[in-house]
PDB file of N, CA, C and O in Angstrom, chain B, residues numbered from 101:
ATOM      1  N   MET B 101      29.250 -54.847 -73.061  1.00  0.00           N
ATOM      2  CA  MET B 101      28.238 -55.810 -72.784  1.00  0.00           C
ATOM      3  C   MET B 101      28.715 -56.047 -71.296  1.00  0.00           C
ATOM      4  O   MET B 101      29.878 -56.397 -71.098  1.00  0.00           O
ATOM      5  N   SER B 102      27.849 -55.864 -70.264  1.00  0.00           N
ATOM      6  CA  SER B 102      28.233 -56.562 -68.827  1.00  0.00           C
ATOM      7  C   SER B 102      27.208 -57.441 -68.270  1.00  0.00           C
ATOM      8  O   SER B 102      26.026 -57.421 -68.610  1.00  0.00           O
ATOM      9  N   ASN B 103      27.757 -58.263 -67.339  1.00  0.00           N
ATOM     10  CA  ASN B 103      26.757 -59.056 -66.700  1.00  0.00           C
ATOM     11  C   ASN B 103      26.598 -58.477 -65.316  1.00  0.00           C
ATOM     12  O   ASN B 103      27.495 -57.809 -64.802  1.00  0.00           O
ATOM     13  N   TYR B 104      25.301 -58.770 -64.635  1.00  0.00           N
ATOM     14  CA  TYR B 104      24.937 -58.116 -63.309  1.00  0.00           C
ATOM     15  C   TYR B 104      25.719 -58.894 -62.341  1.00  0.00           C
ATOM     16  O   TYR B 104      25.775 -60.119 -62.448  1.00  0.00           O
ATOM     17  N   THR B 105      26.418 -58.167 -61.257  1.00  0.00           N
ATOM     18  CA  THR B 105      26.935 -58.817 -60.105  1.00  0.00           C
ATOM     19  C   THR B 105      26.381 -58.140 -58.935  1.00  0.00           C
ATOM     20  O   THR B 105      26.512 -56.932 -58.736  1.00  0.00           O
ATOM     21  N   LYS B 106      25.736 -58.979 -58.135  1.00  0.00           N
ATOM     22  CA  LYS B 106      25.294 -58.302 -57.002  1.00  0.00           C
ATOM     23  C   LYS B 106      26.377 -57.719 -55.825  1.00  0.00           C
ATOM     24  O   LYS B 106      27.258 -58.446 -55.366  1.00  0.00           O
ATOM     25  N   LEU B 107      26.225 -56.567 -55.478  1.00  0.00           N
ATOM     26  CA  LEU B 107      27.422 -56.087 -54.482  1.00  0.00           C
ATOM     27  C   LEU B 107      26.759 -56.020 -53.160  1.00  0.00           C
ATOM     28  O   LEU B 107      27.626 -55.974 -52.287  1.00  0.00           O
ATOM     29  N   THR B 108      25.467 -55.995 -52.633  1.00  0.00           N
ATOM     30  CA  THR B 108      25.057 -56.026 -51.373  1.00  0.00           C
ATOM     31  C   THR B 108      24.103 -57.223 -51.315  1.00  0.00           C
ATOM     32  O   THR B 108      23.199 -57.547 -52.085  1.00  0.00           O
ATOM     33  N   ASP B 109      24.655 -57.915 -49.938  1.00  0.00           N
ATOM     34  CA  ASP B 109      23.599 -59.133 -49.736  1.00  0.00           C
ATOM     35  C   ASP B 109      22.634 -58.494 -48.804  1.00  0.00           C
ATOM     36  O   ASP B 109      22.831 -58.206 -47.624  1.00  0.00           O
ATOM     37  N   PHE B 110      21.614 -58.324 -49.477  1.00  0.00           N
ATOM     38  CA  PHE B 110      20.475 -57.857 -48.438  1.00  0.00           C
ATOM     39  C   PHE B 110      19.879 -58.706 -47.570  1.00  0.00           C
ATOM     40  O   PHE B 110      19.370 -58.351 -46.507  1.00  0.00           O
ATOM     41  N   ALA B 111      19.932 -60.069 -48.074  1.00  0.00           N
ATOM     42  CA  ALA B 111      19.339 -61.095 -47.137  1.00  0.00           C
ATOM     43  C   ALA B 111      20.012 -61.339 -45.924  1.00  0.00           C
ATOM     44  O   ALA B 111      19.433 -61.736 -44.913  1.00  0.00           O
ATOM     45  N   SER B 112      21.254 -61.106 -46.001  1.00  0.00           N
ATOM     46  CA  SER B 112      22.097 -61.245 -44.707  1.00  0.00           C
ATOM     47  C   SER B 112      21.665 -60.286 -43.484  1.00  0.00           C
ATOM     48  O   SER B 112      21.734 -60.553 -42.285  1.00  0.00           O
ATOM     49  N   LYS B 113      21.221 -59.156 -44.067  1.00  0.00           N
ATOM     50  CA  LYS B 113      20.736 -58.139 -43.148  1.00  0.00           C
ATOM     51  C   LYS B 113      19.660 -58.787 -42.347  1.00  0.00           C
ATOM     52  O   LYS B 113      19.707 -58.617 -41.128  1.00  0.00           O
ATOM     53  N   ASP B 114      18.742 -59.472 -42.825  1.00  0.00           N
ATOM     54  CA  ASP B 114      17.618 -60.198 -42.065  1.00  0.00           C
ATOM     55  C   ASP B 114      18.135 -60.661 -40.783  1.00  0.00           C
ATOM     56  O   ASP B 114      17.594 -60.275 -39.747  1.00  0.00           O
ATOM     57  N   GLY B 115      19.260 -61.552 -40.753  1.00  0.00           N
ATOM     58  CA  GLY B 115      19.923 -62.214 -39.605  1.00  0.00           C
ATOM     59  C   GLY B 115      20.509 -61.145 -38.503  1.00  0.00           C
ATOM     60  O   GLY B 115      21.052 -61.663 -37.527  1.00  0.00           O
ATOM     61  N   LEU B 116      20.466 -59.934 -38.543  1.00  0.00           N
ATOM     62  CA  LEU B 116      21.274 -59.226 -37.866  1.00  0.00           C
ATOM     63  C   LEU B 116      20.127 -58.705 -36.645  1.00  0.00           C
ATOM     64  O   LEU B 116      18.944 -58.482 -36.903  1.00  0.00           O
ATOM     65  N   SER B 117      20.600 -58.601 -35.603  1.00  0.00           N
ATOM     66  CA  SER B 117      19.778 -58.137 -34.589  1.00  0.00           C
ATOM     67  C   SER B 117      19.054 -56.721 -34.714  1.00  0.00           C
ATOM     68  O   SER B 117      19.512 -55.935 -35.543  1.00  0.00           O
ATOM     69  N   THR B 118      18.038 -56.371 -34.005  1.00  0.00           N
ATOM     70  CA  THR B 118      17.414 -55.138 -34.162  1.00  0.00           C
ATOM     71  C   THR B 118      18.263 -54.198 -33.564  1.00  0.00           C
ATOM     72  O   THR B 118      18.869 -54.488 -32.532  1.00  0.00           O
ATOM     73  N   GLY B 119      18.383 -53.008 -34.147  1.00  0.00           N
ATOM     74  CA  GLY B 119      19.233 -52.045 -33.554  1.00  0.00           C
ATOM     75  C   GLY B 119      20.708 -52.051 -34.052  1.00  0.00           C
ATOM     76  O   GLY B 119      21.423 -51.088 -33.776  1.00  0.00           O
ATOM     77  N   ASP B 120      21.166 -53.044 -34.736  1.00  0.00           N
ATOM     78  CA  ASP B 120      22.364 -53.239 -35.576  1.00  0.00           C
ATOM     79  C   ASP B 120      22.366 -52.208 -36.821  1.00  0.00           C
ATOM     80  O   ASP B 120      21.519 -52.205 -37.714  1.00  0.00           O
ATOM     81  N   PRO B 121      23.490 -51.317 -36.719  1.00  0.00           N
ATOM     82  CA  PRO B 121      23.382 -50.246 -37.854  1.00  0.00           C
ATOM     83  C   PRO B 121      23.552 -50.880 -39.388  1.00  0.00           C
ATOM     84  O   PRO B 121      23.231 -50.268 -40.407  1.00  0.00           O
ATOM     85  N   ASN B 122      24.027 -52.005 -39.362  1.00  0.00           N
ATOM     86  CA  ASN B 122      24.321 -52.593 -40.577  1.00  0.00           C
ATOM     87  C   ASN B 122      23.016 -53.495 -41.078  1.00  0.00           C
ATOM     88  O   ASN B 122      23.058 -54.155 -42.116  1.00  0.00           O
ATOM     89  N   LYS B 123      21.950 -53.444 -40.285  1.00  0.00           N
ATOM     90  CA  LYS B 123      20.717 -54.136 -40.590  1.00  0.00           C
ATOM     91  C   LYS B 123      19.820 -52.977 -41.718  1.00  0.00           C
ATOM     92  O   LYS B 123      18.878 -53.340 -42.422  1.00  0.00           O
ATOM     93  N   ILE B 124      20.264 -51.828 -41.685  1.00  0.00           N
ATOM     94  CA  ILE B 124      19.397 -50.724 -42.373  1.00  0.00           C
ATOM     95  C   ILE B 124      19.906 -51.043 -44.053  1.00  0.00           C
ATOM     96  O   ILE B 124      21.010 -51.437 -44.430  1.00  0.00           O
ATOM     97  N   ILE B 125      18.771 -50.741 -44.821  1.00  0.00           N
ATOM     98  CA  ILE B 125      18.998 -50.727 -46.144  1.00  0.00           C
ATOM     99  C   ILE B 125      19.263 -49.351 -46.485  1.00  0.00           C
ATOM    100  O   ILE B 125      18.380 -48.507 -46.333  1.00  0.00           O
ATOM    101  N   ARG B 126      20.468 -49.035 -46.960  1.00  0.00           N
ATOM    102  CA  ARG B 126      20.707 -47.652 -47.347  1.00  0.00           C
ATOM    103  C   ARG B 126      20.422 -47.380 -48.749  1.00  0.00           C
ATOM    104  O   ARG B 126      20.658 -48.202 -49.635  1.00  0.00           O
ATOM    105  N   GLY B 127      19.906 -46.212 -48.956  1.00  0.00           N
ATOM    106  CA  GLY B 127      19.423 -45.941 -50.230  1.00  0.00           C
ATOM    107  C   GLY B 127      20.686 -45.849 -51.397  1.00  0.00           C
ATOM    108  O   GLY B 127      20.439 -45.915 -52.602  1.00  0.00           O
ATOM    109  N   THR B 128      22.044 -45.689 -50.863  1.00  0.00           N
ATOM    110  CA  THR B 128      23.148 -45.630 -51.708  1.00  0.00           C
ATOM    111  C   THR B 128      23.322 -47.134 -52.024  1.00  0.00           C
ATOM    112  O   THR B 128      23.723 -47.385 -53.160  1.00  0.00           O
ATOM    113  N   GLU B 129      23.096 -48.111 -51.241  1.00  0.00           N
ATOM    114  CA  GLU B 129      23.235 -49.549 -51.567  1.00  0.00           C
ATOM    115  C   GLU B 129      22.129 -49.752 -52.590  1.00  0.00           C
ATOM    116  O   GLU B 129      22.569 -50.191 -53.652  1.00  0.00           O
ATOM    117  N   PHE B 130      21.057 -49.591 -52.571  1.00  0.00           N
ATOM    118  CA  PHE B 130      19.999 -50.010 -53.142  1.00  0.00           C
ATOM    119  C   PHE B 130      19.921 -49.181 -54.640  1.00  0.00           C
ATOM    120  O   PHE B 130      19.498 -49.808 -55.611  1.00  0.00           O
ATOM    121  N   GLY B 131      20.287 -47.945 -54.775  1.00  0.00           N
ATOM    122  CA  GLY B 131      20.551 -47.304 -55.962  1.00  0.00           C
ATOM    123  C   GLY B 131      21.819 -48.069 -56.750  1.00  0.00           C
ATOM    124  O   GLY B 131      21.756 -48.335 -57.950  1.00  0.00           O
ATOM    125  N   THR B 132      22.726 -48.316 -56.095  1.00  0.00           N
ATOM    126  CA  THR B 132      23.916 -49.063 -56.688  1.00  0.00           C
ATOM    127  C   THR B 132      23.396 -50.122 -57.239  1.00  0.00           C
ATOM    128  O   THR B 132      23.449 -50.098 -58.469  1.00  0.00           O
ATOM    129  N   GLU B 133      22.797 -51.264 -56.664  1.00  0.00           N
ATOM    130  CA  GLU B 133      22.174 -52.193 -57.159  1.00  0.00           C
ATOM    131  C   GLU B 133      21.603 -51.981 -58.504  1.00  0.00           C
ATOM    132  O   GLU B 133      22.018 -52.481 -59.549  1.00  0.00           O
ATOM    133  N   PHE B 134      20.546 -51.137 -58.347  1.00  0.00           N
ATOM    134  CA  PHE B 134      19.686 -50.778 -59.568  1.00  0.00           C
ATOM    135  C   PHE B 134      20.429 -50.387 -60.596  1.00  0.00           C
ATOM    136  O   PHE B 134      20.281 -50.869 -61.719  1.00  0.00           O
ATOM    137  N   ASP B 135      21.338 -49.434 -60.301  1.00  0.00           N
ATOM    138  CA  ASP B 135      22.340 -48.897 -61.371  1.00  0.00           C
ATOM    139  C   ASP B 135      23.059 -50.139 -62.187  1.00  0.00           C
ATOM    140  O   ASP B 135      23.292 -50.168 -63.395  1.00  0.00           O
ATOM    141  N   ASN B 136      23.331 -51.090 -61.271  1.00  0.00           N
ATOM    142  CA  ASN B 136      24.164 -52.007 -61.976  1.00  0.00           C
ATOM    143  C   ASN B 136      23.269 -53.083 -62.864  1.00  0.00           C
ATOM    144  O   ASN B 136      23.533 -53.659 -63.919  1.00  0.00           O
ATOM    145  N   ILE B 137      22.185 -53.116 -62.067  1.00  0.00           N
ATOM    146  CA  ILE B 137      21.037 -54.052 -63.160  1.00  0.00           C
ATOM    147  C   ILE B 137      20.684 -53.170 -64.619  1.00  0.00           C
ATOM    148  O   ILE B 137      20.562 -53.689 -65.729  1.00  0.00           O
ATOM    149  N   GLU B 138      20.575 -51.923 -64.351  1.00  0.00           N
ATOM    150  CA  GLU B 138      20.218 -51.166 -65.608  1.00  0.00           C
ATOM    151  C   GLU B 138      21.384 -51.195 -66.277  1.00  0.00           C
ATOM    152  O   GLU B 138      21.089 -51.277 -67.469  1.00  0.00           O
ATOM    153  N   THR B 139      22.784 -51.167 -66.118  1.00  0.00           N
ATOM    154  CA  THR B 139      23.711 -51.165 -67.141  1.00  0.00           C
ATOM    155  C   THR B 139      23.719 -52.647 -67.569  1.00  0.00           C
ATOM    156  O   THR B 139      24.020 -52.869 -68.742  1.00  0.00           O
ATOM    157  N   ALA B 140      23.442 -53.627 -66.812  1.00  0.00           N
ATOM    158  CA  ALA B 140      23.593 -54.912 -67.443  1.00  0.00           C
ATOM    159  C   ALA B 140      22.434 -55.100 -68.569  1.00  0.00           C
ATOM    160  O   ALA B 140      22.750 -55.535 -69.677  1.00  0.00           O
ATOM    161  N   VAL B 141      21.199 -54.792 -68.289  1.00  0.00           N
ATOM    162  CA  VAL B 141      20.267 -55.033 -69.149  1.00  0.00           C
ATOM    163  C   VAL B 141      20.369 -54.466 -70.372  1.00  0.00           C
ATOM    164  O   VAL B 141      20.094 -55.054 -71.418  1.00  0.00           O
ATOM    165  N   ALA B 142      20.981 -52.685 -70.244  1.00  0.00           N
ATOM    166  CA  ALA B 142      20.984 -51.834 -71.343  1.00  0.00           C
ATOM    167  C   ALA B 142      22.288 -52.307 -72.359  1.00  0.00           C
ATOM    168  O   ALA B 142      22.439 -51.909 -73.515  1.00  0.00           O
ATOM    169  N   THR B 143      23.089 -53.151 -71.710  1.00  0.00           N
ATOM    170  CA  THR B 143      24.248 -53.342 -72.828  1.00  0.00           C
ATOM    171  C   THR B 143      24.296 -55.075 -73.029  1.00  0.00           C
ATOM    172  O   THR B 143      25.289 -55.737 -73.330  1.00  0.00           O
ATOM    173  N   LYS B 144      22.982 -55.548 -72.778  1.00  0.00           N
ATOM    174  CA  LYS B 144      22.934 -57.033 -73.621  1.00  0.00           C
ATOM    175  C   LYS B 144      21.916 -57.082 -74.808  1.00  0.00           C
ATOM    176  O   LYS B 144      20.916 -56.365 -74.775  1.00  0.00           O
ATOM    177  N   ALA B 145      22.132 -57.814 -75.721  1.00  0.00           N
ATOM    178  CA  ALA B 145      21.263 -58.185 -76.977  1.00  0.00           C
ATOM    179  C   ALA B 145      19.980 -58.350 -76.733  1.00  0.00           C
ATOM    180  O   ALA B 145      19.746 -59.017 -75.725  1.00  0.00           O
ATOM    181  N   ASN B 146      19.057 -57.955 -77.333  1.00  0.00           N
ATOM    182  CA  ASN B 146      17.692 -58.458 -77.090  1.00  0.00           C
ATOM    183  C   ASN B 146      17.456 -59.874 -77.649  1.00  0.00           C
ATOM    184  O   ASN B 146      17.940 -60.276 -78.707  1.00  0.00           O
ATOM    185  N   THR B 147      16.533 -60.704 -76.693  1.00  0.00           N
ATOM    186  CA  THR B 147      16.394 -62.130 -77.294  1.00  0.00           C
ATOM    187  C   THR B 147      15.684 -61.962 -78.688  1.00  0.00           C
ATOM    188  O   THR B 147      15.996 -62.749 -79.581  1.00  0.00           O
ATOM    189  N   ALA B 148      14.807 -61.047 -78.915  1.00  0.00           N
ATOM    190  CA  ALA B 148      13.813 -61.135 -79.961  1.00  0.00           C
ATOM    191  C   ALA B 148      14.332 -59.950 -81.105  1.00  0.00           C
ATOM    192  O   ALA B 148      14.174 -58.763 -80.821  1.00  0.00           O
ATOM    193  N   SER B 149      14.817 -60.258 -82.115  1.00  0.00           N
ATOM    194  CA  SER B 149      15.437 -59.107 -83.012  1.00  0.00           C
ATOM    195  C   SER B 149      16.416 -58.540 -82.543  1.00  0.00           C
ATOM    196  O   SER B 149      16.238 -57.335 -82.366  1.00  0.00           O
ATOM    197  N   PRO B 150      17.826 -59.100 -82.142  1.00  0.00           N
ATOM    198  CA  PRO B 150      18.642 -58.268 -81.600  1.00  0.00           C
ATOM    199  C   PRO B 150      19.517 -57.510 -82.689  1.00  0.00           C
ATOM    200  O   PRO B 150      19.694 -57.917 -83.838  1.00  0.00           O
ATOM    201  N   THR B 151      20.022 -56.375 -82.161  1.00  0.00           N
ATOM    202  CA  THR B 151      20.826 -55.390 -83.082  1.00  0.00           C
ATOM    203  C   THR B 151      22.204 -55.506 -82.592  1.00  0.00           C
ATOM    204  O   THR B 151      22.481 -55.353 -81.402  1.00  0.00           O
ATOM    205  N   PHE B 152      23.125 -55.793 -83.556  1.00  0.00           N
ATOM    206  CA  PHE B 152      24.555 -55.721 -83.040  1.00  0.00           C
ATOM    207  C   PHE B 152      25.430 -54.746 -83.796  1.00  0.00           C
ATOM    208  O   PHE B 152      25.193 -54.482 -84.975  1.00  0.00           O
ATOM    209  N   THR B 153      26.532 -54.158 -83.069  1.00  0.00           N
ATOM    210  CA  THR B 153      27.303 -53.012 -84.003  1.00  0.00           C
ATOM    211  C   THR B 153      28.579 -53.573 -83.533  1.00  0.00           C
ATOM    212  O   THR B 153      28.806 -54.143 -82.466  1.00  0.00           O
ATOM    213  N   GLY B 154      29.433 -53.293 -84.587  1.00  0.00           N
ATOM    214  CA  GLY B 154      31.034 -53.633 -84.180  1.00  0.00           C
ATOM    215  C   GLY B 154      31.065 -55.191 -84.582  1.00  0.00           C
ATOM    216  O   GLY B 154      30.278 -55.732 -85.359  1.00  0.00           O
ATOM    217  N   THR B 155      32.084 -55.779 -83.928  1.00  0.00           N
ATOM    218  CA  THR B 155      32.487 -57.141 -84.309  1.00  0.00           C
ATOM    219  C   THR B 155      31.666 -58.022 -83.093  1.00  0.00           C
ATOM    220  O   THR B 155      31.694 -57.825 -81.878  1.00  0.00           O
ATOM    221  N   VAL B 156      30.981 -58.987 -83.807  1.00  0.00           N
ATOM    222  CA  VAL B 156      30.155 -59.926 -82.965  1.00  0.00           C
ATOM    223  C   VAL B 156      30.902 -61.407 -82.847  1.00  0.00           C
ATOM    224  O   VAL B 156      31.274 -62.075 -83.812  1.00  0.00           O
ATOM    225  N   THR B 157      31.030 -61.750 -81.525  1.00  0.00           N
ATOM    226  CA  THR B 157      31.719 -63.083 -81.324  1.00  0.00           C
ATOM    227  C   THR B 157      30.518 -64.011 -80.882  1.00  0.00           C
ATOM    228  O   THR B 157      29.635 -63.717 -80.076  1.00  0.00           O
ATOM    229  N   ILE B 158      30.654 -65.075 -81.510  1.00  0.00           N
ATOM    230  CA  ILE B 158      29.681 -66.225 -81.160  1.00  0.00           C
ATOM    231  C   ILE B 158      30.399 -67.491 -80.780  1.00  0.00           C
ATOM    232  O   ILE B 158      31.007 -68.074 -81.677  1.00  0.00           O
ATOM    233  N   PRO B 159      30.406 -68.030 -79.465  1.00  0.00           N
ATOM    234  CA  PRO B 159      31.142 -68.895 -78.941  1.00  0.00           C
ATOM    235  C   PRO B 159      31.127 -70.230 -79.773  1.00  0.00           C
ATOM    236  O   PRO B 159      32.195 -70.834 -79.879  1.00  0.00           O
ATOM    237  N   ALA B 160      29.993 -70.737 -80.373  1.00  0.00           N
ATOM    238  CA  ALA B 160      29.620 -71.708 -81.044  1.00  0.00           C
ATOM    239  C   ALA B 160      28.547 -71.775 -81.799  1.00  0.00           C
ATOM    240  O   ALA B 160      27.463 -71.501 -81.284  1.00  0.00           O
ATOM    241  N   LEU B 161      28.610 -72.093 -82.957  1.00  0.00           N
ATOM    242  CA  LEU B 161      27.210 -72.207 -83.748  1.00  0.00           C
ATOM    243  C   LEU B 161      26.914 -73.488 -84.064  1.00  0.00           C
ATOM    244  O   LEU B 161      27.673 -74.226 -84.693  1.00  0.00           O
ATOM    245  N   THR B 162      25.589 -73.858 -83.560  1.00  0.00           N
ATOM    246  CA  THR B 162      25.554 -75.417 -83.909  1.00  0.00           C
ATOM    247  C   THR B 162      23.817 -75.262 -84.317  1.00  0.00           C
ATOM    248  O   THR B 162      23.028 -74.513 -83.740  1.00  0.00           O
ATOM    249  N   PHE B 163      23.549 -76.049 -85.292  1.00  0.00           N
ATOM    250  CA  PHE B 163      22.129 -76.148 -85.912  1.00  0.00           C
ATOM    251  C   PHE B 163      22.056 -77.594 -86.068  1.00  0.00           C
ATOM    252  O   PHE B 163      22.970 -78.407 -85.928  1.00  0.00           O
ATOM    253  N   SER B 164      20.712 -77.819 -86.409  1.00  0.00           N
ATOM    254  CA  SER B 164      20.257 -79.116 -87.176  1.00  0.00           C
ATOM    255  C   SER B 164      19.277 -78.898 -88.098  1.00  0.00           C
ATOM    256  O   SER B 164      18.435 -78.045 -87.819  1.00  0.00           O
ATOM    257  N   GLY B 165      19.195 -79.515 -89.198  1.00  0.00           N
ATOM    258  CA  GLY B 165      18.741 -79.341 -90.400  1.00  0.00           C
ATOM    259  C   GLY B 165      19.316 -79.204 -91.530  1.00  0.00           C
ATOM    260  O   GLY B 165      20.349 -79.870 -91.601  1.00  0.00           O
ATOM    261  N   THR B 166      19.041 -78.543 -92.551  1.00  0.00           N
ATOM    262  CA  THR B 166      19.813 -78.312 -93.822  1.00  0.00           C
ATOM    263  C   THR B 166      20.055 -76.895 -94.377  1.00  0.00           C
ATOM    264  O   THR B 166      19.179 -76.032 -94.332  1.00  0.00           O
ATOM    265  N   LEU B 167      21.236 -76.695 -94.885  1.00  0.00           N
ATOM    266  CA  LEU B 167      21.734 -75.512 -95.101  1.00  0.00           C
ATOM    267  C   LEU B 167      21.379 -75.329 -96.587  1.00  0.00           C
ATOM    268  O   LEU B 167      21.527 -76.273 -97.363  1.00  0.00           O
ATOM    269  N   SER B 168      20.919 -74.150 -96.995  1.00  0.00           N
ATOM    270  CA  SER B 168      21.034 -73.796 -98.425  1.00  0.00           C
ATOM    271  C   SER B 168      21.850 -72.720 -98.684  1.00  0.00           C
ATOM    272  O   SER B 168      22.709 -72.402 -97.861  1.00  0.00           O
ATOM    273  N   THR B 169      21.664 -71.951 -99.988  1.00  0.00           N
ATOM    274  CA  THR B 169      22.631 -71.138-100.138  1.00  0.00           C
ATOM    275  C   THR B 169      22.428 -69.885 -99.123  1.00  0.00           C
ATOM    276  O   THR B 169      21.320 -69.667 -98.632  1.00  0.00           O
ATOM    277  N   GLY B 170      23.664 -68.997 -98.809  1.00  0.00           N
ATOM    278  CA  GLY B 170      23.536 -68.008 -97.884  1.00  0.00           C
ATOM    279  C   GLY B 170      24.854 -67.428 -97.593  1.00  0.00           C
ATOM    280  O   GLY B 170      25.885 -67.772 -98.170  1.00  0.00           O
ATOM    281  N   THR B 171      24.779 -66.528 -96.669  1.00  0.00           N
ATOM    282  CA  THR B 171      26.242 -66.021 -96.273  1.00  0.00           C
ATOM    283  C   THR B 171      26.244 -65.955 -94.570  1.00  0.00           C
ATOM    284  O   THR B 171      25.234 -65.648 -93.937  1.00  0.00           O
ATOM    285  N   ILE B 172      27.452 -66.269 -93.981  1.00  0.00           N
ATOM    286  CA  ILE B 172      27.775 -66.163 -92.656  1.00  0.00           C
ATOM    287  C   ILE B 172      29.191 -65.566 -92.538  1.00  0.00           C
ATOM    288  O   ILE B 172      30.122 -66.026 -93.200  1.00  0.00           O
ATOM    289  N   ASN B 173      29.331 -64.604 -91.743  1.00  0.00           N
ATOM    290  CA  ASN B 173      30.529 -63.648 -91.609  1.00  0.00           C
ATOM    291  C   ASN B 173      31.146 -63.574 -92.785  1.00  0.00           C
ATOM    292  O   ASN B 173      32.331 -63.900 -92.729  1.00  0.00           O
ATOM    293  N   GLY B 174      30.714 -63.232 -93.919  1.00  0.00           N
ATOM    294  CA  GLY B 174      31.179 -62.857 -95.157  1.00  0.00           C
ATOM    295  C   GLY B 174      31.879 -64.054 -95.917  1.00  0.00           C
ATOM    296  O   GLY B 174      32.683 -63.916 -96.838  1.00  0.00           O
ATOM    297  N   GLY B 175      31.460 -65.201 -95.403  1.00  0.00           N
ATOM    298  CA  GLY B 175      31.760 -66.626 -96.037  1.00  0.00           C
ATOM    299  C   GLY B 175      30.626 -67.156 -96.504  1.00  0.00           C
ATOM    300  O   GLY B 175      29.548 -66.827 -96.011  1.00  0.00           O
ATOM    301  N   THR B 176      30.723 -68.138 -97.623  1.00  0.00           N
ATOM    302  CA  THR B 176      29.534 -68.671 -98.071  1.00  0.00           C
ATOM    303  C   THR B 176      29.575 -70.229 -97.462  1.00  0.00           C
ATOM    304  O   THR B 176      30.528 -70.869 -97.018  1.00  0.00           O
ATOM    305  N   TYR B 177      27.938 -70.646 -97.641  1.00  0.00           N
ATOM    306  CA  TYR B 177      28.035 -71.838 -97.135  1.00  0.00           C
ATOM    307  C   TYR B 177      27.290 -72.615 -98.087  1.00  0.00           C
ATOM    308  O   TYR B 177      27.163 -73.829 -97.929  1.00  0.00           O
TER     309      TYR B 177
END
């Protein structure tokens, strides 16, 4: 699982003067950003009906209501 981290600050290019070669948006910069977004999206669990493989770690499990019989992580509650 990965998080998306923006590599190119496209908005900062707006402040550069006309003719500055750094003002140009290069296909490789654009492509890299979309590749990073694609990887982050493809490696995250879906919100609706997620499917997990391997060991799943949940930072904190909280709920309100009443528990009845069932199983969590191989333990019975």
